[in-house]
Backbone as a ProteinNet text record, in pm:
[ID]
protein_1_A
[PRIMARY]
MSTCRICLDPVADSEVHPACARVLYGSTRVPLLDVDLAQIHTLGLAMAGRASISGVQRKVSLGIAVDRRTLQVATDGARYILKPQAGTFPFLPENEHLTMLIAAAFGLTVPSCGLLRLRDDTLAYLVERFDRPREGGKRRQEDFCQLAGLSPKEKYDGSAELCIRLVRRYASEPGIATLACFRLLLFGWWTGNGDMHLKNLSLLIGADGRHGLSPAYDLLCTRLVIADDPLALTVGGKKERLDRATWLRFAEYAAIPAAAAARVLDSPARVLDEALALCERSFLPAEQRANYAQLLRERAAVLG
[TERTIARY]
92.2	-0.3	79.9	50.5	109.5	30.5	64.5	-12.4	-53.8	-183	-228.5	-171.3	-123.4	-53	-154.4	-274.9	-376.5	-461.6	-505.8	-579.6	-484.4	-372.9	-286.4	-345.2	-446.6	-500.2	-436.5	-419.8	-358.6	-428.8	-356.8	-401.8	-320	-393.4	-326.1	-309.4	-186.9	-143.4	-152.3	-121.8	-123.7	-73.4	-37.7	2.5	-110.3	-227.6	-341.4	-467	-562.4	-694.9	-757	-827.2	-892.1	-993.3	-1059.4	-1163.3	-1092.5	-988.7	-908.8	-850.8	-803.3	-759	-870.1	-995	-1107.2	-1130.6	-1133	-1145.2	-1051.2	-933.4	-815.9	-800.2	-809.7	-789.1	-906.3	-1021	-1134.4	-1132.2	-1040.4	-1014.4	-959.6	-982.6	-918.4	-774	-727.8	-583	-511	-389	-305.4	-230.2	-248.6	-184.2	-35.2	49.8	185.9	238.4	339	420.2	563.6	617.8	741.1	856.5	875.6	988.4	1048.4	1166.9	1231.2	1235.7	1301.6	1310.3	1391.3	1502.5	1600.2	1527.4	1421.1	1357.7	1246.6	1207.4	1099.5	1120.5	1243.9	1273.3	1267.9	1312.4	1301.9	1158.1	1069.8	925	867.6	910.3	867.4	893.2	1029.2	1063.3	986.4	941.4	857.7	722	694.3	558	558.8	677.7	696.2	681.2	741.7	744.3	619.5	528.2	413.2	413.1	523.5	534.2	548.6	496.6	501.6	611	716.4	824.4	836.2	794.6	789.3	873.1	973.4	1064.5	1141.4	1137.9	1228.4	1133.3	1003.8	909.6	888.6	937.1	907.5	775.4	702.3	562	551.6	485	454.4	304.1	241.1	95.1	92.5	-4.8	-21.1	-166.8	-196.7	-316.6	-321.7	-440.3	-452.4	-495.7	-449.7	-475.1	-623.9	-676.8	-817.4	-840.3	-745.8	-758.1	-727.7	-689.1	-659.7	-533	-454.6	-332.5	-207.9	-208.8	-85.9	-112.1	-44.3	-24.1	73.7	38.4	114.5	134	241	266.6	144.7	95.8	-11.9	10.7	-14.8	-1.9	-143.7	-246.1	-370.8	-460.4	-563.8	-661.6	-594.7	-483.5	-418.5	-521.2	-533	-618	-533.1	-404.3	-320.7	-203.1	-152.5	-23.9	61.6	184.1	275.6	402.2	420.2	538.1	630.1	745.6	845.5	925.4	1013.4	1101.4	1199	1220.1	1302.2	1425.3	1544.6	1665.2	1687.3	1658.3	1667.2	1597.5	1475.1	1395.6	1334.2	1387.4	1342.2	1209.5	1145.6	1012.6	895.9	910	792.1	674.9	689.9	562.1	490.4	554.6	494.4	437.2	503	453.6	331.5	320.6	198.4	84.3	102.7	6.3	-65.6	26.2	-21.1	-105.5	-51.8	-121.8	-253.2	-265.3	-393.4	-497.6	-444.8	-543.8	-594.2	-490	-531.1	-631	-615.9	-705	-839.2	-866.9	-991.3	-1050.5	-972.9	-1030.4	-1063.6	-1004.9	-1024.5	-1153.4	-1208.9	-1324.7	-1300.3	-1189.4	-1160.2	-1205.3	-1236.1	-1260.9	-1126.7	-1093.3	-958.9	-985.1	-896.6	-910.7	-860.8	-876.4	-816.7	-684	-602.4	-459.8	-395.6	-272.3	-194.9	-61.3	14.7	153.7	170.9	253.9	281.5	421	453.9	590.7	660.2	762	825.4	920.7	970.8	1054	1182.5	1225.9	1360.3	1307.2	1179.2	1130.8	1106.8	1138.4	1098.5	954.5	902.8	755.1	742	634.8	593.1	453.5	414.3	286.2	197.8	70.4	-2.9	-141.4	-192.5	-321.6	-394.7	-528	-618.9	-655.6	-646.7	-692.5	-832	-882.5	-1010.2	-1068.4	-985.1	-1024.6	-1047	-1032	-1048.7	-1145.8	-1290.4	-1374.6	-1369	-1395.2	-1378.5	-1469.8	-1582	-1673.5	-1622.3	-1513.1	-1445.7	-1461.3	-1395.3	-1401	-1304.2	-1304	-1222	-1287.7	-1275.3	-1341.6	-1239.7	-1285.2	-1201.5	-1170.3	-1048.4	-987.6	-910	-930.8	-870.3	-809.8	-675.7	-608.6	-631.2	-582.3	-605.4	-507.5	-389	-296.4	-372.5	-436.7	-504.4	-622.4	-701.6	-810.1	-763.9	-651.7	-599.3	-535.5	-515.4	-444	-292.5	-239.2	-98.9	-19.8	103.5	172.3	219.5	258.8	296.4	409.7	494.7	610.2	552.8	445.7	389.4	304	306	220.6	234	355.1	370.4	330.5	296.4	257.7	107.2	65.8	-76.6	-110.4	-226.4	-267.1	-395.3	-431.4	-548.6	-670.4	-646.2	-760.3	-781.9	-671.4	-702	-765.1	-737	-820.2	-966	-993.9	-1135.2	-1196.8	-1138.7	-1190.6	-1219	-1129.8	-1138.1	-1258.8	-1263.2	-1381.6	-1516.8	-1524.7	-1648.6	-1688.8	-1597.1	-1617.7	-1648	-1583.1	-1606.5	-1676.2	-1693.5	-1767.6	-1908.9	-1978.5	-2115	-2207.1	-2143.6	-2207.1	-2105.6	-2084.8	-1979.9	-1965.4	-2086.5	-2087.6	-2027.9	-2068.3	-2017.5	-1873.6	-1823.9	-1686.3	-1594.5	-1647.3	-1568.3	-1550.4	-1632.2	-1613.4	-1513.9	-1523.9	-1438.6	-1303.2	-1285.2	-1155.3	-1093.7	-1170.3	-1120.3	-1075	-1151.2	-1113.4	-981.5	-959	-843.5	-722.5	-733.7	-619.6	-580.1	-687.4	-650.3	-578	-626.8	-554.6	-408	-385	-253.2	-156.3	-215.6	-146	-116.5	-226.5	-224.9	-118.6	-115.3	-18.5	113.8	142.9	284.1	325.9	220.8	242.2	292	413.6	464.1	468.3	398.5	398.9	252.3	169.8	21.2	8	57.7	57.8	-69.1	-67	-191	-223.5	-117.6	-146	-195.9	-194.2	-230.2	-369.1	-438.4	-589.3	-654.7	-769.3	-829.7	-985	-1053.7	-1195.7	-1214.3	-1297	-1331.7	-1468.5	-1475.6	-1608.2	-1667.6	-1790.4	-1857.9	-1928.9	-1983.5	-2051.2	-2162.4	-2227.7	-2345.8	-2291.7	-2159.5	-2100.7	-2082.1	-2121.3	-2102.1	-1956.2	-1907.9	-1779.3	-1779.4	-1693.1	-1676	-1540.9	-1497.9	-1356.3	-1325.5	-1212.3	-1171.1	-1135.6	-1129.3	-1064.3	-934.2	-881.5	-746.1	-647.3	-532.3	-420.2	-291.9	-192.3	-31.1	-29.4	-84.9	-79.4	45.5	130.1	258.9	275.2	339.9	398	541.3	565.4	696.8	785	736.2	819.3	902.5	857.9	936.8	1068.6	1087.3	1207	1270	1195.3	1252.3	1202.6	1290.4	1257	1212	1103.7	1048.6	995.6	951.9	904.6	774.9	776.5	663.7	561.2	425.2	331.1	362.9	307.1	336.2	252.7	132.1	40.6	18.5	12.9	-5.5	-154.9	-175.4	-310.4	-304.2	-392.7	-384.9	-248.4	-172	-36.7	61.9	39.9	131.8	152.5	282.7	302.6	372.7	377.3	423.4	341.6	351.8	302.1	146.2	73.5	-68.3	-123	-242.7	-319.9	-471.7	-547.2	-690	-738.1	-690.9	-740.6	-717.5	-593.7	-557.6	-668.6	-698.1	-788.6	-937.2	-966.5	-1094.4	-1113.6	-1014.8	-1012.6	-1025.6	-951.2	-963.2	-1101.5	-1165	-1301.5	-1401.5	-1372.3	-1463.6	-1444	-1325.4	-1300.8	-1363.7	-1372	-1433.7	-1582.7	-1654.5	-1790.3	-1834.8	-1764.3	-1800.2	-1852.8	-1991	-2038.6	-1945.9	-1949.7	-1856.4	-1873.9	-2004.6	-2016.2	-1962	-1976.4	-1918.8	-1770	-1700.4	-1563.7	-1514.1	-1572.8	-1546.8	-1544.7	-1633.5	-1650.2	-1518.3	-1483.5	-1367.5	-1238.1	-1211.3	-1096.3	-1090.8	-1214.7	-1205.3	-1181.3	-1170.5	-1155.2	-1027.3	-913.3	-788.9	-790.8	-840.1	-858.9	-955.7	-1066	-1159.4	-1106.6	-1017.2	-969.3	-819.3	-773.9	-625.4	-591.1	-661.5	-646.5	-636.2	-726.5	-720	-603.6	-564.2	-444.3	-319.5	-308.3	-194.1	-184.4	-292.7	-292.2	-245.3	-295.4	-245.8	-90.5	-41.6	102.1	181.5	127.5	187.1	199.2	88.1	88	145	190.4	228.2	361.4	405.8	539.1	656.1	633.9	738.8	831.5	969	1055.9	1001.9	1063.3	1029.9	1044.5	1147.3	1170	1076.1	1050.9	942.9	817.7	768.1	636.7	635.1	737.3	730.9	731.2	803.7	803.3	665.3	605.6	473	372.5	365.6	276.4	301.1	426.7	432.4	371	401	344.8	194.6	131.1	-16.1	-68.1	-2.5	-42.2	-26.7	91.5	126.4	17.3	-6.9	-94.2	-234.8	-280.9	-412	-434.7	-328	-329.1	-330.7	-273.1	-271	-402.9	-482.6	-619.8	-717.3	-677.2	-771.7	-811.5
-109.3	3.2	129.1	222.8	356	455.5	573.4	684.7	783.4	817.1	900.8	1028.7	1106.3	1235.1	1351	1307.5	1409.2	1406.7	1292	1280.2	1220.9	1151.7	1089.7	962	916.1	768.5	669.4	537.3	434.5	422.1	381	365.7	243.4	163.5	43.8	66.4	22.9	21.9	162.8	265.5	398.4	500.9	622.8	717.3	818.6	801.3	894.8	816.3	823.5	776	839.4	757.9	825.7	932.7	902.8	998.4	1136.9	1113.9	1235.5	1312.8	1245.2	1317.8	1382.9	1328.8	1399.3	1527.1	1524.5	1655.8	1757.8	1723	1823.7	1861.1	1764.4	1782.7	1785	1730	1714.6	1595.6	1497.2	1371.9	1271.2	1152	1049.2	1029.2	1082.4	1075.9	1190.3	1163	1268.2	1330.7	1459.2	1520.8	1525.9	1529.9	1520	1662.4	1688.2	1812.7	1769.3	1759.9	1695.6	1792.2	1847.4	1922.8	1875.6	1922.3	1897.6	2027.2	2016.4	2132.9	2248.7	2202.6	2297.2	2387.2	2328.3	2408.6	2499.7	2493.5	2571	2726.8	2765.1	2899.3	2950.6	2860.6	2897.1	2903.4	2809.1	2818	2948.5	2993	3130.9	3238.8	3239.4	3344.3	3345.8	3223.1	3210.2	3275.1	3303.6	3378.1	3519.2	3569.7	3713.1	3798.8	3756.5	3828.8	3810.6	3729.5	3717.7	3600.1	3535.3	3432.8	3519.9	3471.3	3528.6	3448.5	3519.7	3460.7	3529.7	3475.8	3546	3472.9	3539.6	3480.3	3368.2	3256.5	3149.3	3050.1	3067.1	2978.7	3039.8	2958	3007	2944.6	3028.6	2987.5	2999.3	2909.2	2920.2	2896.8	2975.3	2958.3	2842.6	2761.8	2661.1	2651.4	2618.5	2578.5	2437.7	2389.6	2238.6	2242.8	2143.3	2130	2088	2115.6	2081.1	1927.5	1849.7	1695.7	1652.2	1749.1	1730.5	1622.6	1618.8	1526.8	1592.1	1725.3	1797.1	1919.3	1972.8	2097.7	2181	2307.5	2393.9	2527.7	2603.5	2728.1	2824	2897.8	2987.6	3140	3218.1	3365.8	3421.5	3372.7	3415.1	3295.8	3302.6	3199.8	3087	3109.3	2994.4	2925.2	2798.4	2740.1	2693	2674.7	2615.5	2703.4	2697.9	2737.6	2629.5	2625.8	2520.8	2564.4	2514.5	2553.6	2433.3	2443	2327.2	2332.2	2237.4	2244.9	2368.3	2423.6	2539.2	2489.1	2539.5	2491.5	2537.8	2658	2705	2633.7	2600.4	2534.8	2405.4	2293.5	2164	2121.2	2053.4	2000.4	2091	2210.7	2296.1	2255.5	2192.2	2133.4	2040.8	1938	1841.3	1908.8	1997.8	2076.8	2146.3	2228.1	2298.1	2212.6	2100	2006.7	1950.1	1894.1	1842	1941.3	2072.6	2161.4	2204.8	2200.1	2236.7	2108.6	1985.7	1884.8	1886.4	1924.4	1936.6	2056.5	2161.7	2274.5	2228.2	2144.7	2088.6	2013.4	1928	1859.5	1954.9	2052.8	2157.2	2240.9	2228.7	2296.9	2415.4	2435	2565.1	2520.8	2616.8	2591.8	2614.8	2505.4	2508.9	2474.7	2520.1	2485.2	2337.9	2265.5	2139	2153.2	2061.9	2062.8	1921.3	1907.6	1782.7	1793.3	1688	1681.7	1624.8	1686.3	1641.1	1605.6	1494.7	1446.9	1497.6	1570.4	1624.8	1514	1546.7	1446.3	1393.7	1487.9	1443.7	1375.5	1339.4	1255.6	1354.6	1486.2	1576	1601	1627.3	1656.5	1815.3	1851.7	2004.4	2010.9	2120.8	2146.6	2206.6	2151.6	2206.9	2244.4	2355.7	2405.1	2468.6	2437.4	2510.3	2653.5	2743	2881.4	2905.9	2946.6	2970.4	3092.4	3176.6	3300	3280.9	3151.4	3117.2	3008.6	3022.3	2927.8	2839.7	2711.4	2614.1	2656.3	2726	2767.7	2881.5	2948	3052.6	3184.2	3293.4	3424.3	3425.5	3535.3	3558.7	3634.5	3589.5	3642.8	3744.9	3860.8	3957	3933.5	3936.3	3914.7	4037.1	4063.2	4176	4124.5	4139	4088.3	4188.6	4159.5	4251.5	4363.2	4348	4452.5	4566	4519.3	4614.4	4688.8	4604	4657.8	4758.7	4734.6	4833.5	4947.8	4962.9	5064.5	5055.8	4945	4934.9	4873.5	4904.4	4849.5	4708.6	4623.4	4487.1	4469.1	4574.2	4570.8	4579.2	4632.1	4653.4	4524.6	4410.7	4296.5	4253.5	4260.5	4214.9	4324.7	4446.2	4545.4	4546.9	4447.4	4447.3	4352	4335.8	4240.9	4163.4	4073	3991.4	4093.1	4186.2	4283.8	4365.8	4401.3	4472.9	4379.5	4266.9	4168	4175.8	4158.2	4161.1	4300.4	4405	4537.2	4535.3	4493.2	4489.1	4397.2	4275.6	4182.2	4263.8	4325.1	4379.7	4494.1	4562.5	4684.5	4640.1	4543.8	4506	4387.9	4275.9	4162.2	4191.5	4120.6	4128	4077.5	3969.1	3911.9	3922.9	4019.1	4043.7	3938.2	3888	3804.4	3661.7	3624.5	3489.8	3508	3608.5	3632.3	3647.9	3709.7	3729.7	3599.3	3507.1	3385.7	3296	3316.7	3231.1	3291.3	3420.5	3477.5	3434.4	3428.7	3387.9	3251.7	3153.5	3022	3007.6	3086.9	3082.1	3123.4	3240	3283.5	3181.3	3124.6	3017.1	2906.2	2856.1	2750.3	2784.8	2902.4	2944.5	2947.2	2961.3	2956.8	2807.7	2726.8	2585.9	2515.4	2539.9	2467.8	2538.6	2645.9	2704	2773.6	2850.8	2925.8	3067	3098	3227.9	3317.6	3282.1	3357.5	3390.2	3396.1	3431.3	3583	3651.5	3809.6	3855	3983.4	4051.8	4014.4	3971.6	3936.6	3789.7	3716.3	3575.6	3561.3	3670	3664.4	3754.5	3713.8	3797.8	3772.7	3884.1	3873.2	3836.3	3752.3	3714.1	3768.7	3841	3896.6	3802.4	3759	3662	3731.4	3643.6	3693.9	3784	3754.4	3845	3980.6	4002.4	4111	4115.5	4011.4	3990.1	3951.1	4011.9	3993	3884.6	3796.5	3697.1	3654.4	3588.3	3548.2	3436.7	3444.3	3361.9	3232.4	3111.3	2993.6	3022.6	2938	2952.6	2922	2984.4	2950.1	2986.6	2945.9	2961.7	2921.5	2812.7	2756	2668	2696.3	2621	2624	2506.8	2509.2	2558.7	2684.6	2740.1	2689	2653.6	2601.7	2471.3	2413.6	2289.4	2331.2	2455.9	2497.6	2619.8	2692	2818	2788.4	2730.6	2714.6	2826.6	2801.4	2919.5	3026.8	3007.5	3126.4	3184.8	3305.6	3374.8	3396.6	3434.1	3473.3	3597.9	3606.7	3725.9	3842.8	3819.6	3919.4	3892.3	4008.7	3993.5	3967.9	3901.7	3857.1	3909.6	4015.3	4079.8	4132.9	4184.9	4242	4139	4005.8	3897.9	3819.5	3774.1	3686.7	3560.6	3536.5	3413.5	3386.1	3266.6	3241.5	3264.1	3230.9	3252.3	3128.9	3151.5	3041.3	3073.3	2996.7	2986.1	3126.3	3172.8	3305.4	3419.5	3407.4	3499.2	3500.7	3383.6	3377	3410.7	3386.7	3426.7	3588.3	3641.4	3789.7	3845.8	3775.5	3817.1	3792.1	3683.8	3665.6	3762.4	3797.9	3901.9	4026.9	4069.3	4191.7	4185.4	4054.6	4036.1	4028.6	4035.3	4026.1	3891.1	3781.4	3645.6	3595.1	3534.2	3479.6	3381.5	3373.5	3278.5	3142	3095.9	2962.9	2918.4	3019.4	2988.9	2999.9	3083	3084.3	2969	2921.7	2788.5	2662.4	2665.6	2557.9	2558.9	2674.2	2699.8	2653.2	2691.3	2670.4	2521.2	2447.8	2310.8	2223.7	2286.5	2221.5	2140.6	2197.7	2132.1	1991.4	1989.7	1869.5	1766.2	1822.1	1738.1	1672.2	1734.8	1684.9	1633.9	1627.8	1611.7	1460.7	1363.8	1233.1	1223.9	1290.5	1292.8	1361	1476.2	1555.9	1465.6	1403.3	1316.6	1196.5	1148	1041.7	1091.1	1229.9	1281.5	1306	1346.1	1372.1	1252	1129.6	1003.8	969.1	985.1	935.2	1048.2	1162.7	1262	1232.1	1310.3	1282.9	1358.5	1415.4	1482.3	1365.4	1404.9	1303.6	1285.7	1174.9	1118.1	1222.3	1294.6	1393.8	1508.1	1568.6	1665.3	1623.6	1507.5	1445.5	1451.7	1397.3	1380.7	1519.9	1619.6	1749.4	1828.5	1803.1	1859.9	1792.8	1676.8	1602.4	1648.6	1670.5	1721.9	1860.3	1941.6	2084.3	2075.9	1991.7	1987.8	1946.8	1839.8	1801.1	1896.3	1963.4	2056.7	2185.1	2227.2	2338.4	2309.3	2188.8	2146	2134.8	2091.7	2091.5	2214.2	2319.8	2440.9	2517.8	2477.3	2531	2456.3	2333.5	2254	2300.8
4.5	-1.2	-7.3	-73.1	-71.3	0.1	1.2	63.4	-31.6	-42.6	-139.6	-118.5	-229.4	-219.7	-213.7	-205	-192.9	-62	-18.1	113.9	223.6	188	291.6	341.8	293.6	313.7	235.7	283.3	198.3	77.1	-26.3	-164.8	-223.2	-299.4	-355.9	-496.2	-555.3	-699.9	-765.3	-679.3	-726.8	-630.9	-668.5	-575.5	-539.2	-607.4	-577.1	-602.4	-511.7	-532	-657.1	-740.9	-867.7	-808.9	-703	-661.8	-622.5	-547	-508.2	-621.8	-733.3	-842.7	-909.9	-917.7	-977.2	-904	-774.9	-705	-739.3	-738.2	-767.2	-912.9	-1003.8	-1150.4	-1231.6	-1190.6	-1280.8	-1351.6	-1311.2	-1406.5	-1303.8	-1332.4	-1245.2	-1281.4	-1386.2	-1429.6	-1377.5	-1316.4	-1261.6	-1380.9	-1404.5	-1526.8	-1502.3	-1623.7	-1625.8	-1623.1	-1537.6	-1544.5	-1553	-1672.3	-1702.4	-1685	-1562.3	-1526.6	-1384.1	-1370.9	-1234.7	-1162	-1040.7	-946.2	-1005	-1086.5	-1139.3	-1251.7	-1306.4	-1421.2	-1366.9	-1246.8	-1198.2	-1214.1	-1183.6	-1196.7	-1342.2	-1429.6	-1582.3	-1615.7	-1554.7	-1592.6	-1539.5	-1423.4	-1386.9	-1467.2	-1525.1	-1619.9	-1750.7	-1790.6	-1905.4	-1889.4	-1763.4	-1750.4	-1768.8	-1820.1	-1846.8	-1725	-1609.8	-1487.3	-1407.8	-1440.1	-1359.1	-1261.1	-1246.1	-1148.8	-1001.1	-901.3	-770.2	-688.2	-658.8	-579.2	-448.1	-351.5	-216.3	-120.2	-67.1	29	-25.7	45.3	-1.3	-95.1	-101.6	-158.8	-301.5	-403.2	-547.4	-580.7	-650.2	-692.8	-851.6	-910.8	-1049.3	-1067.9	-1155.7	-1190.4	-1299.2	-1285.4	-1378.4	-1427.8	-1554	-1598.2	-1637.2	-1676.6	-1709.9	-1856.9	-1930.1	-2080.5	-2097.2	-2209.2	-2236	-2217.6	-2257.5	-2247.2	-2102	-2014	-1873.9	-1852.2	-1951.5	-1956.2	-1899.3	-1917.8	-1875.2	-1809.1	-1719	-1646.2	-1729.6	-1743.2	-1827.3	-1763.9	-1773.7	-1716.6	-1782.9	-1699.7	-1755.2	-1714.7	-1815.5	-1768.9	-1730.9	-1801.4	-1778.9	-1747.9	-1667.7	-1621.8	-1562.1	-1492.6	-1419.6	-1311.8	-1301.4	-1200.4	-1082.2	-1098.4	-981.9	-957.7	-831.5	-786.1	-746.8	-801.8	-774.8	-686	-575.5	-487	-481.4	-535.3	-515.7	-398.6	-376.8	-252.5	-259.5	-131.5	-109	-45.4	-101.7	-48.1	101	135.5	263.7	366.7	348.8	447.3	382.4	407.7	347.4	384.8	294.2	321.7	341.3	278.3	297.3	212	98.6	29.9	111.1	177.8	264.8	376.5	436.8	558.9	514.9	419.3	374.8	351.2	274.8	241.8	367.7	460.8	590.9	669	677.3	759.6	698.4	564.9	496	525.4	528.4	571.4	707.5	801.5	937.1	953.4	870.5	871.4	835.8	735.9	689.2	798.2	875.7	990.4	1088.3	1116.7	1215.9	1187.7	1068.2	1018.2	950.1	898.2	807.7	664.4	588.9	445.8	368.8	302.5	226.7	87.7	-9.9	-149	-166.7	-278	-312.8	-326.4	-274.6	-280.1	-271.7	-311.6	-300.9	-335.9	-329.1	-364.7	-501.9	-581.7	-720.2	-728.5	-790.5	-790.2	-928.3	-914.6	-1030.1	-1099.9	-1200.7	-1290.8	-1206	-1120.8	-1045	-910.7	-896.9	-781.7	-661.8	-675.2	-567.1	-563.7	-438.7	-426.5	-423	-493.1	-489.3	-453.6	-383.1	-345.4	-445.8	-478.1	-571.4	-510.2	-529.6	-474.8	-580.8	-579.9	-672.4	-635.5	-726	-687.5	-673.1	-546.4	-517.9	-576.4	-634.6	-702.4	-847	-903.8	-1034.2	-1043.5	-1038.3	-1047.7	-1168.7	-1163.5	-1273.1	-1403.3	-1367.1	-1469.2	-1541.7	-1489.7	-1559.9	-1478.4	-1532.8	-1465.2	-1356.8	-1284.3	-1162.3	-1059	-936	-814.9	-756.6	-714.8	-664.7	-515	-489.3	-355.3	-297.1	-166.1	-103.4	30.8	24.3	161.2	259.2	376	487.3	496.6	420.1	413.4	335.1	215.9	127.9	195.2	276.8	352.3	451.2	513.1	627.3	566	435.7	370	393.5	410.4	431.1	296.8	293.9	196.7	216.8	122.8	147.2	246	244.4	344.9	483.9	508.5	646	681.8	624.4	633.5	775.7	849.3	979.4	1091.1	1030.5	1130.3	1170.4	1236.5	1253.9	1372	1404.3	1520.9	1496	1571.3	1560.8	1573.3	1658.7	1688	1563.2	1493.4	1372.6	1264.9	1244.4	1165.9	1197.1	1325.3	1352.2	1319	1341.5	1300.8	1152.4	1066.3	920.7	876	949.3	918.2	952.9	1067.9	1108.3	1019.7	961.4	870.1	737.1	671.5	541.1	509.2	586.6	554.9	539.4	454.4	438.5	553.9	617.8	736.2	853.9	913.8	1006.3	1131.7	1176.1	1280.8	1239.3	1120.9	1072.5	1032.8	970.2	922	1050	1145.9	1277.6	1343.8	1360.8	1412.4	1325.9	1190.3	1103.7	1114.4	1131.7	1147.8	1280.2	1388.2	1520.2	1508.2	1420.8	1425.8	1338.9	1247.6	1158.8	1240.6	1311.9	1388.4	1496.6	1557	1663.5	1596.5	1485.5	1410.6	1390.1	1336.2	1303.7	1429.6	1555	1677.5	1707.5	1692.4	1734.2	1654.8	1521.3	1438.8	1412.4	1502.9	1507.1	1377.4	1334.9	1201.3	1245.4	1223.7	1262.7	1136.4	1030.4	911.5	863.9	943.2	921.7	940.6	832.3	835.7	769	758.1	708.4	557.4	465.8	340.3	322.8	438.3	437.7	493.5	497.1	535.6	428.6	376.2	266.5	284.2	218.5	199.2	53.5	16.4	-119.4	-157.5	-280.9	-308.8	-409.8	-383.4	-464.3	-583.4	-670	-795	-760.6	-632.9	-585.8	-513	-522.8	-455	-306.7	-248.6	-97.7	-60.1	51.2	98.4	220.3	202.2	304.2	317.5	434.3	449.7	341.7	289.9	182.7	247.4	160.8	215.6	260	355.5	413	317.7	323.2	229.8	293.2	232.2	280.1	430.4	458.5	599.6	615.8	719.9	751.1	895.5	939	1075.1	1063.5	1080.8	1068.2	1171.8	1283.1	1391.8	1370.8	1253.9	1205.7	1146.7	1099.6	1042	1107.2	1194.2	1265.2	1409.1	1493.3	1624.6	1704	1781.7	1879.4	1785.8	1653.5	1572.1	1641.3	1676.2	1729.7	1635.3	1669.7	1585.5	1511.8	1385	1310.1	1359.6	1415	1440.4	1603.4	1677.8	1814.1	1851.2	1949.1	2017.7	2158.3	2175.3	2307.5	2340.9	2241.2	2270.1	2270	2257	2276.3	2154.8	2128.3	2024.5	2069.4	2197.3	2256.4	2378.8	2445.2	2572.8	2580.3	2472.6	2476.5	2542.8	2609.4	2681.9	2657.7	2719.4	2694.4	2731.4	2849.6	2884.9	2790.7	2723	2618.1	2500.9	2471	2352.8	2395.2	2520.9	2566.1	2574.2	2620	2622	2478.6	2381.7	2240.2	2193.8	2219	2175.9	2231.5	2363	2417.1	2331.8	2301.2	2221.9	2074.4	2029.4	1906.4	1921.1	2029	2063.7	2024.5	2039.4	2015.2	2141	2137	2251	2330	2459.8	2535	2488.8	2473.8	2441.4	2306	2208.8	2064.9	2077.3	2145.2	2171.1	2231.1	2336.1	2399.4	2309.6	2220.3	2119.3	2025.8	1994	1898.3	1968	2091.9	2179.9	2217.3	2215.2	2238.9	2101.3	1991.2	1866.6	1848.8	1889.2	1890.3	1963.9	2081.4	2155.7	2080.8	2033	1955	1829.6	1761.2	1638.1	1644.4	1774.8	1791.5	1733.2	1757.6	1710.1	1564.9	1499	1349.5	1299.1	1369.3	1319.3	1340.6	1444.9	1479.3	1376.6	1328.6	1236.1	1100.1	1075.5	933.3	950.5	1061.9	1081.7	1055	1108	1095.6	953.6	881.9	742.9	644.5	679.1	597.3	535.9	445.8	370.5	422.8	542.4	626.9	670.4	694.6	762.1	895.6	951.9	1086.5	1182.9	1195	1291.5	1292.6	1173.9	1175.4	1190.5	1157.3	1205.1	1350.1	1425	1567.5	1616.9	1575	1636.9	1614.4	1497.2	1472.1	1560.5	1587.8	1668.3	1815.4	1857.8	1992.9	2013.6	1903.3	1922.3	1930.8	1846.7	1851.9	1982.5	2040.2	2180.8	2278.6	2284.1	2383.3	2375.3	2266.2	2259.2	2276.1	2236.2	2264.6	2421.4	2484.6	2630.6	2692.3	2636.9	2692.4	2695.5	2588.5	2565	2652.2	2693.7	2771.3	2907.6
[MASK]
++++++++++++++++++++++++++++++++++++++++++++++++++++++++++++++++++++++++++++++++++++++++++++++++++++++++++++++++++++++++++++++++++++++++++++++++++++++++++++++++++++++++++++++++++++++++++++++++++++++++++++++++++++++++++++++++++++++++++++++++++++++++++++++++++++++++++++++++++++++++++++++++++++++++++++++++

């Protein structure tokens, strides 16, 4: 038995369940991307400067051929984003894939994603763009940096409280969006994400013009590669040593009912077994799997 590169469940005689492939690619066949890691940078240049290269993670936009047999570099109408291995911090694709699956178990809305094996046998992270519906067109997305009137360089100059104020001001259903934002920020802390900054939270504008919190994206456990990495955004003025009381005070600031806040804070303990099982089945190396699992246990206990 192998492990499915999309759902992480066991799979026989394949690397991906046909049903999982259909969800991500629209076909039971996994499309071919006949490139290796060394060529990813060249592929980005072929996009005439439209590749997004942020920090150490290179990104390439891809489309899928009409016959769904190949993935191709796309300048317009790209349906996917591909993130290959990063030399500075190893196993980021495996890290992000696992964290996205834990997020789904936690109750967050996430886009379809999986791991794609390149020609040199390295794994890259592939995620479907939620702002590019399969039926065509493009949905407008505004990240919290834009909503706050800040430049991209100021993406770390914010707080969880600022996120709540932005949601309450711009979301069409502030109560629902506020609770969703609270859940996302808590998840980032639980999973040791020190890079959840203002550009990694967004409102998505639907075809009906309504503004709601976008699906979660760019989720990583940064503590696997940067020891003791603090939060990017303060919560109650703190980036470290948060506890249940900290989050309850933040929920009170966000005007979230105490019972609703308690249910969210109990979520890590409720889904811990499933998260640990995903860790064990993930494509991370054994040491990172163990460290991730330890972090999840410790922080779930802090909230308990």
